[in-house]
DRENLUMTI-467906 format. One line per 4 residues: number of its first residue (from 1); their letters; for each residue x, y, z of C-alpha. Coordinates in pm, whole numbers, plus 50000, padded with zeros to 5 digits. Layout:
% residues N
NUM	A	X,Y,Z  ...
This chain:
% residues 518
1	MANI	59103,22069,01194  59096,22303,01492  58775,22139,01615  58942,21805,01671
5	FAKK	59145,21965,01950  58836,22099,02127  58861,22039,02502  58593,21898,02725
9	PLAL	58501,22161,02989  58643,22081,03331  58316,22189,03493  58130,21927,03290
13	LLGE	58372,21654,03397  58333,21753,03761  57957,21744,03723  57975,21392,03580
17	ANST	58208,21285,03859  57964,21397,04127  57641,21288,03964  57430,20999,04087
21	GHGT	57158,20783,03937  57114,20478,03719  57353,20601,03453  57650,20624,03688
25	LQRT	57886,20368,03835  57848,20272,04201  58098,20409,04453  58189,20091,04640
29	LGAA	58570,20095,04663  58769,20213,04964  59141,20289,04993  59227,19928,05082
33	NLVA	59036,19801,04776  59224,20042,04551  59564,19945,04691  59471,19580,04637
37	LGVG	59367,19657,04278  59703,19821,04218  59902,19537,04372  59686,19290,04181
41	AIIG	59770,19457,03851  60140,19510,03923  60259,19182,04073  60236,18926,03797
45	AGLF	60492,18713,03621  60710,19023,03581  60845,18980,03931  60934,18615,03875
49	VRTA	61071,18653,03520  61209,19005,03479  61426,18994,03793  61652,18714,03670
53	AAAA	61654,18857,03316  61771,19198,03437  62039,19043,03659  62174,18820,03380
57	QASG	62158,19073,03098  62258,19397,03266  62266,19460,03639  62403,19152,03814
61	PGVT	62337,19164,04191  62268,19537,04148  61924,19447,04012  61787,19588,04339
65	LAFI	61926,19928,04235  61762,19879,03895  61427,19829,04069  61480,20153,04261
69	VAAI	61557,20348,03942  61251,20204,03765  61035,20281,04067  61153,20644,04066
73	GCAF	61050,20673,03701  60709,20526,03781  60676,20751,04085  60691,21065,03872
77	AGLC	60404,20940,03657  60225,20807,03967  60228,21150,04132  60073,21303,03819
81	YAEF	59808,21029,03804  59728,21084,04174  59675,21459,04123  59439,21404,03830
85	AAMI	59250,21114,03991  59181,21313,04310  59091,21628,04115  58876,21461,03845
89	PIAG	58743,21136,04000  58586,20994,03686  58632,20673,03487  58860,20685,03186
93	SAYT	59200,20753,03341  59451,20904,03097  59185,20935,02824  58969,21160,03042
97	YAYT	59264,21370,03162  59383,21425,02804  59031,21528,02691  59022,21825,02925
101	TMGE	59389,21931,02888  59493,21855,02529  59169,21811,02338  58958,21541,02178
105	FIAW	59202,21407,01919  59481,21356,02174  59225,21196,02405  59129,20956,02127
109	VIGW	59495,20875,02063  59552,20780,02425  59222,20596,02449  59317,20393,02142
113	ALIM	59666,20332,02283  59519,20209,02612  59358,19923,02419  59714,19796,02367
117	EYAL	59783,19816,02739  59459,19673,02875  59283,19458,02612  59587,19313,02434
121	GAAT	59768,19292,02767  59485,19088,02919  59484,18851,02621  59860,18802,02634
125	VAIA	59854,18734,03008  59566,18487,02960  59782,18291,02716  60064,18283,02972
129	WSEY	59810,18176,03237  59729,17875,03020  60098,17780,03000  60146,17798,03377
133	LNKL	59827,17602,03442  59981,17318,03240  60301,17344,03445  60101,17311,03765
137	LQVF	59904,17015,03631  60228,16842,03534  60329,16842,03899  60030,16615,03958
141	GTSI	60111,16393,03661  59860,16528,03409  59832,16799,03147  59596,16956,02893
145	PYNL	59625,16816,02538  59849,17033,02319  59574,17096,02061  59347,17241,02328
149	CHSP	59595,17482,02485  59764,17630,02176  59646,17850,01891  59618,17733,01527
153	FEGG	59934,17937,01453  60122,17712,01696  59991,17382,01560  59694,17361,01796
157	IINL	59321,17413,01758  59219,17649,02038  59363,17772,02366  59075,17668,02591
161	PALF	59232,17756,02929  59306,18111,02810  58951,18151,02683  58814,18003,03005
165	IIIM	58989,18251,03236  58876,18545,03017  58513,18426,03031  58513,18368,03408
169	LSLL	58673,18700,03498  58451,18892,03254  58140,18742,03413  58275,18832,03755
173	LIKG	58322,19194,03645  57965,19202,03516  57841,19074,03852  57982,19375,04034
177	TQES	58283,19590,04113  58278,19510,04484  58265,19135,04418  58553,19169,04172
181	ATFN	58753,19372,04424  58692,19108,04694  58806,18828,04461  59112,19033,04367
185	AVIV	59194,19098,04733  59193,18725,04809  59428,18658,04517  59656,18943,04625
189	VVKV	59683,18796,04974  59777,18455,04829  60047,18574,04592  60196,18831,04831
193	AIVL	60207,18564,05104  60403,18331,04873  60641,18611,04778  60699,18684,05146
197	VFIA	60759,18315,05219  61020,18300,04942  61190,18610,05083  61184,18480,05441
201	VGWQ	61301,18126,05357  61548,18234,05090  61713,18484,05324  61867,18189,05513
205	FIDP	62036,18066,05193  62189,18395,05080  62559,18356,05002  62734,18695,05044
209	ANHT	62980,18590,04772  62697,18608,04520  62658,18979,04598  63029,19052,04554
213	PYLI	63088,19278,04374  62741,19430,04408  62805,19660,04113  62957,19453,03833
217	PENA	63261,19636,03687  63229,19747,03326  63382,19512,03069  63375,19236,03329
221	EPVK	63216,18984,03099  63356,18915,02749  63098,18876,02475  63092,18529,02319
225	NAAG	62928,18384,02010  62723,18062,01989  63042,17855,01968  63171,18004,02292
229	EVVR	63444,18210,02122  63517,18560,02252  63418,18807,01982  63503,19124,02174
233	EYTD	63644,19212,02512  63397,19484,02598  63023,19510,02655  62762,19769,02560
237	WNKH	62728,20078,02776  62412,19943,02939  62569,19610,03035  62728,19616,03381
241	GWGG	62849,19915,03578  62612,20207,03633  62504,20175,03272  62396,19822,03357
245	ILGG	62179,19956,03638  61999,20177,03385  61976,19888,03140  61832,19668,03413
249	AAIV	61585,19941,03505  61455,19940,03146  61401,19564,03174  61231,19558,03515
253	FFAF	61024,19871,03443  60766,19652,03275  60717,19464,03601  60561,19787,03736
257	IGFD	60298,19815,03464  59948,19821,03611  59935,20084,03885  59780,20330,03641
261	AVST	59479,20096,03612  59377,20212,03961  59287,20552,03815  59025,20393,03586
265	AAQE	58824,20309,03899  58813,20671,04023  58438,20698,03961  58380,20393,04182
269	AKNP	58586,20514,04480  58393,20607,04793  58614,20905,04874  58827,20964,04563
273	KRDM	58990,21283,04691  59160,21084,04968  59151,20725,04843  59283,20764,04486
277	PIGI	59630,20898,04583  59651,20627,04850  59554,20357,04600  59794,20469,04324
281	LGSL	60099,20561,04531  60035,20302,04804  60027,20008,04561  60342,20138,04391
285	AVCT	60522,20167,04727  60418,19818,04843  60532,19655,04520  60862,19845,04513
289	VLYI	60956,19715,04859  60862,19358,04764  61054,19382,04436  61373,19505,04605
293	LFGH	61364,19233,04872  61280,18966,04613  61567,19071,04385  61812,19079,04676
297	VLTG	61719,18725,04783  61710,18574,04432  62057,18703,04337  62188,18609,04682
301	VAPW	62064,18251,04665  62187,18179,04309  62484,18338,04125  62349,18589,03874
305	REFA	62561,18445,03590  62365,18119,03606  62048,18300,03497  62208,18369,03158
309	DPAK	62149,18000,03079  61802,17973,02915  61739,17653,03112  61801,17835,03440
313	GGEA	61672,18186,03368  61351,18337,03237  61036,18163,03350  61236,17890,03525
317	SVAY	61461,18122,03727  61287,18107,04065  61211,17735,04042  61576,17672,03948
321	AIKE	61708,17876,04241  61484,17690,04484  61561,17340,04356  61938,17388,04321
325	HMPG	62023,17625,04606  61749,17580,04870  61753,17207,04960  61451,17084,05150
329	YEWL	61219,17351,05009  61128,17198,04674  60760,17241,04765  60814,17616,04745
333	STAV	60873,17583,04371  60517,17456,04326  60390,17736,04551  60565,17990,04329
337	TVAI	60381,17846,04025  60055,17892,04219  60156,18251,04298  60224,18318,03929
341	LAGF	59885,18175,03833  59720,18390,04099  59920,18690,03982  59811,18638,03624
345	SSVI	59447,18608,03730  59443,18939,03916  59632,19113,03634  59375,18995,03379
349	LVML	59090,19102,03608  59221,19456,03658  59313,19496,03289  58965,19394,03176
353	MGQS	58814,19627,03434  59036,19917,03324  58955,19870,02954  58581,19853,03015
357	RVFF	58596,20182,03211  58791,20354,02934  58530,20235,02681  58256,20353,02920
361	SMAN	58396,20707,02920  58463,20714,02545  58108,20592,02472  57964,20860,02702
365	DGLM	58146,21115,02486  58014,20963,02163  58357,20843,02046  58259,20478,02088
369	PKAF	57922,20306,02028  57661,20394,02290  57631,20029,02399  57968,20054,02577
373	SELH	57823,20309,02821  57508,20115,02907  57497,19983,03264  57339,19662,03385
377	PKFR	56996,19742,03537  57076,19546,03854  57455,19539,03895  57522,19889,03750
381	TPYK	57834,19771,03569  57915,19840,03199  57812,19486,03109  57792,19535,02732
385	SNLA	58146,19668,02734  58254,19365,02938  58075,19130,02697  58239,19295,02395
389	LLVF	58578,19257,02560  58497,18896,02641  58450,18831,02268  58747,19038,02145
393	VGAF	59000,18947,02414  58873,18589,02433  58917,18541,02058  59268,18684,02070
397	AAFV	59362,18459,02362  59207,18149,02204  59335,18177,01849  59643,18405,01842
401	PGSL	59989,18333,01989  60088,18554,02281  60414,18657,02115  60221,18866,01860
405	AGDL	60143,19141,02110  60505,19161,02219  60585,19489,02390  60280,19671,02249
409	TSFG	60138,19666,02602  60442,19859,02721  60407,20113,02439  60048,20191,02534
413	TLLA	60141,20227,02900  60438,20453,02841  60245,20676,02601  59976,20717,02867
417	FVLV	60243,20809,03124  60389,21074,02892  60055,21242,02819  59934,21236,03181
421	SIGV	60261,21396,03295  60227,21670,03034  59859,21710,03120  59930,21796,03484
425	WLMR	60152,22084,03376  59895,22208,03123  59620,22194,03386  59834,22393,03627
429	RSNP	59863,22661,03358  59499,22666,03240  59324,22615,03577  59565,22735,03848
433	EQPR	59285,22814,04097  59107,22479,04069  59104,22298,04406  59345,22004,04411
437	PFRS	59290,21758,04699  59631,21611,04615  59909,21817,04461  60204,21661,04285
441	PLSS	60518,21824,04432  60749,22040,04219  60483,22066,03949  60397,22435,03931
445	ASFP	60315,22604,03602  60652,22781,03603  60859,22491,03747  60707,22158,03631
449	LVPV	60997,21938,03742  60801,21619,03821  60586,21629,03502  60889,21701,03283
453	LGAA	61095,21420,03437  60801,21181,03417  60739,21256,03050  61110,21253,02958
457	ICLL	61192,20922,03127  60891,20746,02977  60958,20893,02632  61314,20759,02648
461	MILA	61177,20416,02734  60945,20432,02432  61243,20506,02208  61428,20215,02367
465	LDAN	61164,19965,02250  61268,19742,01961  61201,19852,01602  60937,19586,01531
469	TLKL	60732,19694,01833  60746,20058,01724  60638,19963,01369  60340,19761,01497
473	ALIW	60248,20046,01733  60258,20293,01443  60032,20069,01233  59789,20037,01526
477	MVLG	59782,20414,01579  59725,20484,01207  59433,20240,01217  59302,20434,01518
481	FGVY	59322,20762,01327  59100,20610,01059  58845,20494,01314  58837,20840,01472
485	FLYG	58776,21033,01150  58527,20779,01013  58330,20728,01335  58453,20915,01642
489	KRNS	58461,21269,01505  58122,21229,01336  57952,21104,01654  58137,21312,01911
493	KLQQ	57896,21495,02141  58149,21774,02177  58181,21815,01799  57801,21818,01763
497	GVVV	57764,22077,02036  57571,21834,02256  57664,21912,02616  57471,21692,02854
501	VPKE	57466,21811,03214  57391,21527,03457  57040,21558,03597  57136,21448,03945
505	IDEQ	57433,21623,04099  57546,21588,04458  57552,21954,04557  57755,21891,04873
509	AFIE	58036,21720,04683  58032,21952,04382  58331,22186,04360  58204,22537,04422
513	PDKD	58429,22751,04194  58306,22568,03881  57940,22552,03980  57844,22866,03785
517	NL	58017,22742,03470  57760,22469,03399
């Protein structure tokens, strides 16, 4: 059993990161591309849906404070990701970092969990993309037949729009990373522009009374049953007051999911030592500012209590606020639908890209079939991995309802955050002299404040997930254990003692202290 916790030598990882040749990914991404990838993955429907939900269910106008709390939690994990990505600029993200700090089995666990974040997440978002496409078409007096945009479990035949977007974005990823990044950048500009327009126009319609009181007093709202009868005069601890801010933070946290996908592109960054921290932390900072401004305007334009009505909250919240409280700007409601569609597209793109890079690294280590690590002879992208994801994710999107995945995406993300935070501390202890182009503050071996806070906050959020999600996650992880012991462990290059040193290593970029260890 001890062998399953064998660690991949750091020197070997650094050699792979600095190698060149036909078996390596092309370094085509700059800092601006990486920030755009992060923003593309983060700003999706979460901004337009979670804001109203958090205001109605927990925070009231103080949803802006909830965004700040959630951003602080993400920042701790983001700092740890930035240190690893600059230090070990190789594809694989949390999987790779766990392999060299906690061993192969833990690396497999996180690699398997990332499938929930990236692959299942992409499929779920594709299904939502299909729904919003129909909403946009309805504006022009047409729609897609029900049977062709719903799964058999929902009374349909196939969800063609969801399958279509998966196919198109997968083919784009096969074509090239730079082309995908350019497409993503265009989408990011569109959706950020629409968000900024909503903020600028909506600011004129803010009613200060809607922000008073900014922090809803505890027990302010009696709890009622379906008949409208008061069943108790108090609320839960995380409804209203400072507890409501924390409760709202747990809701809007999931709107931040995606910035970690930037780290999967580390092996394709032109100057990862400088660009990776900028990409990870820069995208998180940009989105936090936009989220705070958006939440302030939305709860200022419409009273937060109105969002508790299902017809006015959830997916319809922004459109409702515009139509009812911003006269003369009904066209902006359609623009918001376009922004959501654009947001979904970029989220799917980055998720598919992240998953293919995780598979690429796992296949290189022998834990996944070799085909996942094979690069296209012309485009130098992991095309077989992309094609496999096209089939798997496409089938899920076409024939399975989106509700099935639930919060499994969040579980995979949070578990990755926990292990990366712990990994930074372990690396500080095992390799204190290793050069670190970016150092997470307050993360020394003897005083690991940032890693501990990052792991603790994310672990608490895992425990806060509903029981059904945790049960499904446990079943998924047990299935992963079986796959590891039946296939991964038997084919692991590390377990077999096969250590492959890259033939072509950029001597100028190679880190000197580890050079003699190869």
